[in-house]
N, C-alpha and C positions, 0 to 999 in steps of 0.2 A: 291627179295630186294627192298626198294624202293630207288630213288635217294636219299633221305634224308639220310636215312641209310650208304649207299654207300657214300655219304661224310664226315660223322660220320667218319664209319670204317677209311677214310682216315687221316681225321684229330687226329683221337687217335692214329693211328701207327706212324704220323708223330711226335706226341708231345711225344710218347713213346720213340722212336728213338732218340729224341733228349734228355730226360731226362739222357739217359744213353750213351749219349755222343757219337752216332753213327753216320755217316754219310749214306748216302743213299745207297754209296758203300760197307759199312761195312755191313752193316744189308742183302744187297744185297750177301755178302759173305759167311755171317752166315747160313743164311736160304737156300740160293741156288736159291734164286728167281732172276731173272735179274733187274741189276739197273733200265733199262727203265720201267722194269714192277711195282715195286717200286715205282718209280715215279708217274707212271699212277694211281696205285691205291690211293696214298696220295694225288693226285690232282683230286679224285672221278671221273676219264676217264673210268674207267672201272668197274666191278661190280666181283670182286675176285671170285675164285672158295674155296669151303672149304678144298683143298688140299693147298693153296698158302695162306689162312688165317692161316693153321694150322701149316705151316712152319713160316709164319712170325710172328705168335704170340710166338711160340716154343722158335723161334731164342733170341725173345725179353722176353724170362724166365715168360711167362705168358699162363694161357691158352685159348684157343679158346673162350669159353664162358666168360671168364673176359674179353675177347676184346670185343667182342658183347655186353656185358652188359654195357661196359663202352661207347659205343658208344651210346647204348639206354640211357643213364644216369641215369641205375638203381644201387638206394641204399636204399633198403626199407627192412623192415622185415617180410612182407606177401605179395605174391604174388598170386593174382585174378589169372585165369584160363583166364580172356580174357586180362588182364594185361600184360602176361607174354610174353616175344620177342620173336618173330619168326625169323629164317632167311632160304632162299632159297637159295641153291646152284643152280648158274646160269647153271654151265654146268650139273649136274645130277639130278636134281629137288629135291635132298635131304635136307628136312625140319628140321630145328634142333629148339627146343622151349627149353628158361631157364626155368627152371621149377623153379630153386631155387629164393630166394628173391634177395639175392645178390650174386654176382661172387667175388671170390679171396677169400672167407674165405674157413677156413677147409676144407668144404665138399661142391660139388656141384651136382644139379642133374639136365641131360639133357636128354629129350625126344628126339627122332630121328625117322622120316619117310625116311625108303630109297623105291624108288620105285624100280619094278621088274626090274630084270636086271641090276640095277645100282652098281657102284663100288667107293668106295672114300676109296682114303689112304692115310696114315700119314707118315713122317718120325719119324724116332726113338727118335729124340731130343721134339716131342710132349708128349713124356710120362717118360721121365729122371725124371723129378721133381713131377711127380705126381702119384698116386694108381688109378687104372681102377676095377671096376666093370660092366660087362655088363648084363642087366635082358632083354631078349627077352619077350614082349606083345602080338604080334601079329605076323604071318607068319613065315619064315625061315631065319636065317642069317647063311652064310659061313664066318667067322673068319678067317685072316689070321694074325698070331703072328709071325713075322721073317719065319721059314720056316715050322712051324704046323698050318694044317686049324683045326678049331673047326666048326661042324656042329651045330647049337643051333637052336633049337625050341620053342614055345612058352612055357613060365613057365621055361625055362633054365636059370642059370647064372654063367657067367662065372667069375671069379678073374682072372687078365691081370699076368705075371710075371715078369721076368726082361724085361726094355726097350729093345724094338724091333722095326722096321719098321712094321705097322699093316695096313690092307685092311678091309673093310667093304664090304661085297658083297651080294645082294640080289640072292640067284639063284631063286626064286617062281616066280610065273606069277601074283601075288599082292602084294600091299606095304609090310613092314615089320618094325613094330612098335617095338623099344625098348629103355631100360633106362639105360642111361650112369651114373653111381656114381662116381664122381672123386673126390678123397681126396689128398693134397698136402704132399709130402713126409716128413715125421719129425712131421705133424701135428696129 
């Protein structure tokens, strides 16, 4: 992630927190992210991981894609491949591409490349207001949904069940690419 995107994510988080009348302490409590870390992210002092951003965006009632898109200033109807914003998790090397022209609409498409051996976990709150389907494009994905693990290979598509904490794991020796289709509940 560029320093510019990191700073923009911090500003957007601070703006969203303020618009919801939340203090940094209240966001910390809702997300399970320490108040110190919330402050460091908002000030652009650290590059947050996918897991941290997932917890913060869920606590604010938006998807991770929408958060990143807002930071990228994305509000368009056509998203050319070279214009689609990407974000790399500094912890795992997970690369997330916002394929959809805009985020926050009724449907979002997100392409992810998960390095070999990498794991990324998201709390139940990240799934409460959305439906997800995962379509594996290349490689293998071990997806844990609560206590159930689904082993997915290229071409497999999984529709998630009721909200559960989830973990994406690439058990293979090469990167795994998958598409996540996200629809807001009630949409």
